[in-house]
C-alpha positions as CSV (number, residue, x, y, z in Angstrom):
1,M,0.0,0.0,0.0
2,V,2.8,2.4,0.9
3,D,4.5,1.7,-2.4
4,F,1.4,2.5,-4.4
5,V,0.7,5.7,-2.5
6,A,4.3,6.8,-2.8
7,L,4.2,6.4,-6.5
8,H,1.0,8.5,-7.0
9,V,1.0,11.0,-4.1
10,E,1.3,14.7,-4.9
11,Q,0.7,18.1,-3.3
12,P,-1.7,20.5,-4.9
13,S,0.0,23.4,-6.7
14,Y,-3.1,25.6,-6.4
15,S,-6.3,25.6,-4.4
16,K,-9.3,27.8,-4.6
17,P,-12.1,27.7,-2.0
18,H,-15.7,28.0,-3.0
19,S,-18.4,29.3,-0.7
20,W,-21.1,27.7,-2.9
21,C,-21.8,24.0,-3.6
22,F,-21.2,22.8,0.0
23,E,-18.3,25.1,0.6
24,H,-15.7,22.9,-1.1
25,T,-12.2,23.6,-2.3
26,D,-10.8,23.0,-5.8
27,Y,-7.3,21.7,-6.1
28,S,-5.0,21.8,-9.1
29,F,-2.0,19.7,-9.8
30,D,0.9,20.3,-12.2
31,A,0.9,17.4,-14.6
32,Q,4.5,17.9,-15.6
33,R,5.8,17.9,-12.1
34,A,3.7,14.9,-11.3
35,N,5.7,13.0,-13.9
36,L,9.1,13.9,-12.5
37,H,9.6,10.5,-11.0
38,F,9.8,9.0,-14.4
39,N,13.0,11.0,-15.0
40,G,14.6,10.1,-11.7
41,G,13.3,13.1,-9.7
42,L,10.7,13.3,-6.9
43,T,7.7,15.6,-6.9
44,P,7.2,17.8,-3.8
45,G,4.4,15.5,-2.6
46,Q,6.6,12.5,-2.9
47,E,9.5,14.2,-1.0
48,Q,7.1,15.1,1.8
49,F,5.6,11.6,1.9
50,Q,9.1,10.1,1.9
51,R,10.1,12.3,4.9
52,D,6.9,11.6,6.9
53,V,6.8,7.9,6.4
54,N,10.6,7.4,7.1
55,L,10.1,9.4,10.3
56,L,7.3,7.1,11.3
57,F,9.4,4.0,10.6
58,A,12.3,5.4,12.6
59,R,10.2,6.4,15.6
60,N,8.7,3.0,15.8
61,G,12.0,1.1,15.3
62,I,11.0,-0.4,12.0
63,A,14.0,-1.2,9.9
64,F,12.5,0.0,6.6
65,A,12.7,3.2,4.6
66,I,11.3,4.6,1.4
67,G,14.2,5.0,-1.1
68,D,14.6,7.4,-3.9
69,D,12.8,4.9,-6.2
70,M,9.8,5.5,-3.9
71,R,9.7,1.9,-2.9
72,V,9.9,0.6,0.7
73,R,13.1,-1.3,1.2
74,R,14.7,-3.1,4.2
75,L,17.6,-1.3,5.8
76,G,19.2,-4.5,6.9
77,P,20.8,-5.1,10.3
78,P,22.5,-2.1,11.9
79,E,26.0,-3.5,11.6
80,A,25.5,-4.1,7.8
81,R,24.3,-0.6,6.8
82,P,27.6,1.2,6.4
83,L,29.0,-1.9,4.6
84,V,26.1,-2.0,2.1
85,S,25.9,1.7,1.5
86,D,29.6,2.0,0.8
87,F,29.9,-1.2,-1.3
88,R,30.8,-0.1,-4.9
89,P,32.9,-2.8,-6.5
90,D,35.2,-1.9,-9.4
91,T,37.0,-5.2,-10.0
92,G,37.6,-4.9,-13.7
93,D,35.4,-8.0,-14.1
94,P,31.9,-6.9,-15.1
95,Q,30.4,-10.2,-14.3
96,L,31.8,-10.2,-10.8
97,D,30.7,-6.6,-10.3
98,D,27.2,-7.5,-11.4
99,K,27.0,-10.5,-9.0
100,L,28.2,-8.4,-6.1
101,N,25.8,-5.5,-6.8
102,D,22.9,-7.9,-7.4
103,A,23.6,-9.6,-4.1
104,M,23.6,-6.3,-2.2
105,A,20.3,-5.2,-3.8
106,R,18.6,-8.5,-3.0
107,F,19.9,-8.4,0.6
108,L,17.8,-5.3,1.2
109,S,14.7,-6.9,-0.2
110,R,11.6,-7.2,2.0
111,N,11.2,-10.8,0.7
112,P,13.1,-13.4,2.8
113,L,13.5,-15.6,-0.3
114,D,15.3,-12.7,-2.1
115,R,17.7,-12.5,0.9
116,R,18.4,-16.2,0.7
117,D,19.1,-15.7,-3.0
118,A,21.4,-12.8,-2.2
119,L,23.4,-15.1,0.0
120,E,23.8,-17.6,-2.8
121,K,24.8,-14.9,-5.3
122,L,27.4,-13.5,-2.8
123,W,28.9,-17.0,-2.4
124,D,29.1,-17.4,-6.2
125,A,30.8,-14.0,-6.4
126,F,33.3,-15.2,-3.7
127,E,34.3,-18.2,-5.8
128,R,34.8,-15.9,-8.8
129,L,36.7,-13.4,-6.7
130,K,39.4,-16.1,-6.0
131,T,40.2,-16.3,-9.7
132,L,40.8,-12.5,-10.3
133,E,44.6,-12.7,-10.2
134,L,45.4,-15.8,-12.3
135,G,42.2,-17.1,-13.8
136,G,39.9,-20.0,-13.1
137,D,42.3,-22.8,-13.9
138,K,44.6,-21.7,-11.0
139,K,42.0,-20.9,-8.3
140,K,44.1,-21.8,-5.3
141,A,47.3,-20.0,-6.5
142,S,45.2,-17.0,-7.6
143,A,43.5,-16.8,-4.2
144,E,46.9,-16.9,-2.5
145,Q,48.2,-14.1,-4.7
146,L,45.1,-12.1,-4.0
147,L,45.7,-12.3,-0.3
148,V,49.3,-11.3,-0.7
149,R,48.2,-8.2,-2.5
150,A,45.5,-7.5,0.0
151,V,47.9,-7.8,3.0
152,P,51.4,-7.3,1.7
153,G,53.2,-6.7,5.0
154,S,51.5,-8.7,7.7
155,E,51.8,-12.5,7.5
156,P,49.8,-13.1,10.8
157,F,46.9,-11.1,9.5
158,R,47.2,-12.7,6.1
159,D,47.1,-16.1,7.7
160,L,43.9,-15.0,9.5
161,L,42.3,-14.0,6.2
162,E,43.4,-17.3,4.6
163,T,41.7,-19.2,7.4
164,E,38.6,-17.1,6.9
165,F,38.7,-17.9,3.2
166,R,38.8,-21.6,4.0
167,T,36.1,-21.4,6.6
168,L,33.7,-19.6,4.5
169,T,34.4,-21.8,1.5
170,N,33.5,-24.8,3.6
171,T,30.4,-23.1,4.9
172,G,29.2,-22.5,1.4
173,N,29.8,-26.1,0.5
174,N,28.4,-27.7,3.6
175,Y,25.2,-25.6,4.0
176,T,22.3,-25.1,1.6
177,I,23.9,-22.0,0.1
178,R,25.6,-23.1,-3.1
179,H,24.6,-26.8,-3.0
180,H,21.3,-28.4,-2.1
181,E,22.0,-32.1,-2.1
182,H,20.8,-34.3,0.7
183,G,23.2,-34.1,3.6
184,K,23.8,-30.4,3.4
185,H,22.9,-28.4,6.5
186,D,20.0,-26.0,6.4
187,L,20.4,-22.5,7.8
188,P,18.1,-22.1,10.9
189,D,16.5,-18.8,10.2
190,G,16.8,-15.3,8.7
191,S,19.2,-14.1,11.3
192,A,21.7,-16.8,10.2
193,V,21.3,-15.5,6.6
194,D,22.1,-12.0,7.7
195,Y,25.1,-13.1,9.8
196,L,26.7,-15.1,7.0
197,F,26.0,-12.4,4.4
198,V,27.6,-9.7,6.5
199,R,30.6,-11.9,7.4
200,L,31.4,-12.8,3.8
201,A,30.6,-9.3,2.5
202,S,33.0,-7.8,5.1
203,L,35.8,-10.1,3.9
204,I,35.1,-9.4,0.2
205,S,35.0,-5.6,0.9
206,L,38.4,-5.7,2.8
207,V,40.1,-7.6,-0.1
208,L,38.7,-5.4,-2.8
209,R,39.6,-2.1,-1.0
210,N,43.1,-3.3,-0.2
211,T,43.7,-4.3,-3.8
212,G,42.3,-1.1,-5.3
213,R,39.1,-2.7,-6.6
214,M,36.5,-0.7,-4.8
215,D,35.2,2.6,-6.1
216,T,35.6,5.2,-3.3
């Protein structure tokens, strides 16, 4: 309902009261301004509606907001919001960038199934990320070189990231994230989806930033 109203709401540009015919008021609307949202802009009525509804969401502790596309979207868990808002990959691999951006967009969906899909897409992107340096036929060596570039001067921290690479790779293989055969473990609930998404996204973000593959 909020999505529908947000798309069509507008403030009158002119009003004229009438003392006759039940003392009503005539309102006029600027048709050109009412179509601003088709060109990426918001009408004055939409801007006011966005502010008012977002204030109501915030006051009531509801983790949703109306975005500039005038659709209600999930903000995500608090610890994920700076990560998602600043996540702008520029890896030189358009397919990898698309996977990462799609995963971030789906993670903010109101639909829990979209968020599960976001987790799967992020794990697929993680596997492709490992091949950035040397290509897909040398994934292990490529991942090692990626970590050397990401942490050139600190072997203990690089070892920590290498352990995290292995742990998250095993997680993706052993849970119903990338594989859905019998014997794989199911994630218990949406909070587990959020936790794993933020954990892997944080790792990917660190590697991309430290190798100059994040648009800042």
